[in-house]
Structure formats: C-alpha cells, structure tokens
C-alpha positions as CSV (number, residue, x, y, z in Angstrom):
1,X,63.4,104.2,84.1
2,X,61.7,103.2,87.3
3,X,61.9,99.5,87.0
4,X,65.5,99.5,85.8
5,X,66.9,100.9,89.0
6,X,64.4,99.9,91.7
7,X,66.0,96.6,92.6
8,X,69.6,97.6,92.3
9,X,69.5,101.0,93.8
10,X,70.2,100.4,97.4
11,X,69.4,103.9,98.6
12,X,69.7,104.9,102.2
13,X,66.9,103.2,104.2
14,X,63.7,105.1,104.3
15,X,62.0,105.2,107.7
16,X,58.2,105.6,107.6
17,X,58.4,107.1,111.1
18,X,60.3,110.0,109.6
19,X,57.7,110.4,106.9
20,X,55.0,110.5,109.5
21,X,56.9,113.1,111.5
22,X,57.3,115.4,108.5
23,X,53.6,114.9,107.4
24,X,52.4,115.8,110.9
25,X,54.4,119.0,111.3
26,X,52.6,121.8,109.3
27,X,54.9,124.5,110.8
28,X,58.2,122.8,110.1
29,X,60.2,124.8,107.6
30,X,62.0,123.3,104.6
31,X,65.3,123.7,106.4
32,X,64.0,121.9,109.5
33,X,62.6,119.1,107.4
34,X,65.8,118.6,105.6
35,X,67.4,116.9,108.6
36,X,65.3,114.4,110.5
37,X,66.5,112.2,113.3
38,X,65.7,108.6,112.8
39,X,64.8,106.1,115.6
40,X,68.2,104.6,115.4
41,X,69.9,107.9,116.1
42,X,71.4,108.8,112.7
43,X,70.2,111.7,110.5
44,X,68.7,111.4,107.0
45,X,69.0,114.3,104.6
46,X,67.0,114.5,101.3
47,X,66.0,117.4,99.2
48,X,63.2,115.5,97.5
49,X,62.0,114.0,100.8
50,X,61.9,117.5,102.2
51,X,59.9,119.1,99.4
52,X,57.5,116.2,99.2
53,X,56.6,115.6,102.9
54,X,56.6,119.0,104.6
55,X,53.1,120.2,105.5
56,X,51.5,117.8,103.0
57,X,49.0,116.0,105.2
58,X,47.8,119.3,106.8
59,X,47.0,120.8,103.4
60,X,45.2,117.6,102.4
61,X,43.3,117.6,105.6
62,X,42.2,121.2,105.1
63,X,41.1,120.4,101.6
64,X,39.0,117.5,102.8
65,X,37.5,119.7,105.6
66,X,36.7,122.5,103.2
67,X,34.8,120.2,100.8
68,X,32.8,118.3,103.5
69,X,29.9,119.6,105.7
70,X,31.8,118.7,108.8
71,X,34.7,120.9,107.7
72,X,32.8,124.0,106.6
73,X,33.5,125.7,109.9
74,X,37.3,125.3,109.2
75,X,37.2,126.8,105.8
76,X,38.8,129.9,107.2
77,X,42.1,128.0,107.4
78,X,42.4,127.7,103.7
79,X,43.7,130.4,101.4
80,X,42.0,129.6,98.1
81,X,44.2,129.4,95.1
82,X,47.4,129.7,97.2
83,X,46.7,126.5,99.1
84,X,45.3,124.8,96.0
85,X,48.5,125.4,94.1
86,X,50.7,124.3,97.0
87,X,48.6,121.2,97.4
88,X,49.0,120.2,93.8
89,X,52.7,121.0,93.9
90,X,53.3,118.8,97.0
91,X,51.3,116.0,95.4
92,X,53.6,116.2,92.4
93,X,56.6,116.2,94.6
94,X,55.4,113.0,96.4
95,X,54.8,111.3,93.1
96,X,58.3,112.2,92.0
97,X,59.6,110.9,95.3
98,X,57.8,107.6,94.8
99,X,59.5,107.1,91.4
100,X,63.0,107.9,92.8
101,X,62.9,105.3,95.6
102,X,64.0,101.6,95.5
103,X,61.3,98.9,95.8
104,X,61.9,98.6,99.6
105,X,61.6,102.4,100.2
106,X,58.5,102.6,97.9
107,X,56.8,99.9,100.1
108,X,57.6,101.8,103.3
109,X,56.4,105.1,101.8
110,X,53.1,103.4,100.6
111,X,52.6,102.1,104.1
112,X,53.2,105.6,105.6
113,X,50.8,107.3,103.1
114,X,48.2,104.7,104.0
115,X,48.5,105.2,107.7
116,X,48.3,108.9,107.3
117,X,45.1,108.6,105.3
118,X,46.4,110.3,102.1
119,X,47.2,107.2,100.0
120,X,44.0,107.7,97.9
121,X,45.7,110.6,96.2
122,X,48.3,108.2,94.9
123,X,46.3,105.1,94.1
124,X,47.3,105.1,90.5
125,X,51.0,105.2,91.3
126,X,50.7,102.6,94.1
127,X,48.8,100.1,91.9
128,X,51.2,100.6,89.0
129,X,54.3,100.0,91.2
130,X,52.7,97.0,93.0
131,X,51.9,95.5,89.6
132,X,55.5,96.1,88.5
133,X,56.7,94.4,91.7
134,X,54.4,91.5,90.9
135,X,56.0,91.1,87.5
136,X,59.4,91.2,89.1
137,X,58.4,89.1,92.1
138,X,61.2,86.5,91.8
139,X,63.8,89.2,91.7
140,X,62.2,90.9,94.6
141,X,62.2,87.6,96.6
142,X,65.9,87.1,95.8
143,X,66.8,90.6,96.7
144,X,65.0,90.7,100.1
145,X,64.9,87.0,101.0
146,X,66.4,87.9,104.4
147,X,64.3,91.0,105.0
148,X,61.1,90.0,106.7
149,X,60.0,93.6,107.1
150,X,60.1,94.3,103.4
151,X,58.5,91.0,102.3
152,X,55.7,91.3,104.9
153,X,55.0,94.8,103.6
154,X,54.9,93.6,100.0
155,X,52.6,90.7,101.0
156,X,50.2,92.9,103.0
157,X,50.0,95.9,100.6
158,X,49.6,93.7,97.5
159,X,46.8,91.6,99.0
160,X,45.1,94.8,100.2
161,X,45.1,96.1,96.7
162,X,43.8,92.9,95.2
163,X,47.0,91.3,93.9
164,X,47.5,87.6,94.2
165,X,50.6,86.8,96.3
166,X,51.6,83.3,97.2
167,X,52.0,82.6,100.9
168,X,55.2,80.9,100.1
169,X,56.8,84.2,99.3
170,X,56.2,85.4,102.8
171,X,56.9,82.1,104.5
172,X,60.3,81.7,102.9
173,X,61.3,85.1,104.2
174,X,61.1,84.0,107.8
175,X,61.5,80.2,107.7
176,X,64.6,78.2,106.6
177,X,64.6,74.9,104.7
178,X,64.2,73.0,108.0
179,X,61.0,75.0,108.9
180,X,62.7,77.0,111.7
181,X,62.5,80.7,112.1
182,X,65.5,82.4,110.5
183,X,67.9,84.4,112.8
184,X,67.2,87.5,110.7
185,X,63.7,87.7,112.0
186,X,65.0,88.7,115.4
187,X,67.5,91.3,114.2
188,X,64.9,94.1,113.9
189,X,61.6,94.4,115.8
190,X,60.0,95.8,112.6
191,X,60.2,92.4,111.1
192,X,57.9,90.6,113.6
193,X,55.7,93.7,113.7
194,X,55.2,93.7,109.9
195,X,54.8,89.9,109.9
196,X,52.1,90.3,112.5
197,X,50.2,92.9,110.4
198,X,50.6,90.8,107.3
199,X,49.2,87.7,108.9
200,X,45.7,89.3,109.0
201,X,45.6,89.0,105.2
202,X,46.0,85.2,105.3
203,X,43.4,83.0,103.7
204,X,41.8,79.7,104.7
205,X,44.3,76.9,104.8
206,X,47.4,79.1,105.2
207,X,48.2,77.6,108.5
208,X,51.9,78.6,108.4
209,X,51.0,82.3,108.4
210,X,48.6,81.7,111.3
211,X,51.5,80.1,113.2
212,X,53.7,83.1,112.3
213,X,51.1,85.4,113.8
214,X,51.3,83.5,117.1
215,X,55.1,83.7,117.0
216,X,55.0,87.4,116.3
217,X,52.5,88.2,119.1
218,X,54.7,86.3,121.6
219,X,57.9,88.0,120.4
220,X,56.3,91.5,120.4
221,X,54.9,91.0,123.9
222,X,58.3,89.8,125.1
223,X,59.9,93.0,123.6
224,X,57.3,95.1,125.3
225,X,58.0,93.5,128.7
226,X,61.8,93.7,128.4
227,X,61.6,97.2,126.9
228,X,65.4,97.1,126.5
229,X,65.8,97.3,122.8
230,X,62.6,99.0,121.9
231,X,62.4,102.8,121.6
232,X,59.4,104.7,122.8
233,X,57.9,105.5,119.4
234,X,58.2,101.9,118.2
235,X,56.8,100.7,121.6
236,X,53.7,102.8,121.0
237,X,53.3,101.3,117.5
238,X,53.6,97.8,118.9
239,X,51.1,98.4,121.7
240,X,48.6,99.9,119.3
241,X,49.1,97.1,116.8
242,X,48.5,94.4,119.4
243,X,45.4,96.2,120.6
244,X,44.0,97.0,117.1
245,X,45.8,95.7,114.0
246,X,45.8,97.8,110.8
247,X,43.4,95.4,109.1
248,X,40.8,96.0,111.7
249,X,41.0,99.8,111.8
250,X,38.7,102.2,110.0
251,X,40.6,103.8,107.1
252,X,41.3,107.5,107.5
253,X,39.6,109.9,105.2
C-alpha cells in the first residue's frame, strides 16, 4: 500500500533536475534515459523512471498544440492513434511512478511536473497524496525535521493546493529551540532555495516566514557571488528564482 511504505522507504534521492532533463529530451532513447547523471556527479538508474519520463512532456505539448487554435499548424507532428496510445501509456507510467516513491521523492516529482506544466494531468493523484501527507503530518515532520528542502516543498505545494498547513511545521525545520537557524540549512543550497519559494505562500502575521525569506535571499545571493559550491544548472535556477519566484510566474499550459 502507498501509505504503508512512503515514510519508511528511504529510496535513493530523486532529483527533479533529472526529471526535467528526461522530460525535455524527446529524442532520448529508453537506454539513454536509464542512466542520468545527477548534479552531484553520481548516476541514477531506474526502470520505472525511464519508462515514465522519456519523451512525456513533448507528447503532451503536441497534444495541447493539436487541440488549440495556436497549435493547428503543428498538427503534422502528431501521428493520430499511435501518439494517443503512447501518451496514455506514459501517463499511466508516471502515475505508477508516483505511487512507488517515498513522500520526499513524491514531493520532488510533483514540483518537477508543476514546473514542466504537465501537473494538471495528475491533479487527482497529487491531491490524494497531499491529503495523505496531511493526515500523516506529524510523522512527516519527525521523519524530515532536519530536511528544509522537503518540508519547504510540502509547505508550498500543500498551500498551493488549498491545504491548511501550520507555519510552525516549516519554521521548526530551519530554526532550533533557541530561535537560531539550524546548521542543516546550510548543508544544501536547495534548502534555502525551497525555503525562499515557500515564503511567498505565507499569510499575514507569519513574520517568522518573512524573516526566513530575507535570510534565504541573502544566503542565495552570497552563493551566487562566491559561485564555489554552486553548479551551473542550480545557479541558473537560483538566478531565475530571485528574479521571478515561482509564485509570481504564469502557470504553463
């Protein structure tokens, strides 16, 4: 069952950058997709990931183009039933992939699907699993209390989908009992980046999150200036986020 293994299955980390790479490469073969180099320099191999991600966004883009006036000129790129069947097959593969992942990897995958503009195909699955996480919120907090990246993703995605999430859940992931920032915040640049993006979902009176935004902006700018521990791909993500955060962008269709 999904909820019986999600919190305990510490599967190998899922990097949304890898997902974006696979989604954006329509000509990549299944063999090529099976081994993707991560930003940290190690390889990730996964049969289900391969089947689910390869060529998927391109097919969905063609489908959207073929059913909208602006895309009528591009209908020649579709192959009727062949592409329709493949599109449905890949959608089912992604749904299966979602169910296989741990909570942390599910959140990262949801974030990638959203950024690629194809999350609307999986709204039912996303809302179901976010609701499941809400029910298991205390276990989620205990499991990832030192993982700012995961907790910030959960906070942002849940609020974006209309779920009530206490600010304390996010605050406790980056502040200790004395109110100081935890050392774990500085271990991975993705933590401050996700914290920055999540801060735009704060509500009136949540001053601690506003303070976290100021901290995150300063830390991200410092990393950009030093450019010592930030790879090029992530540096581009940071630069774009500081210029135009996700919450202020027009959703892809």
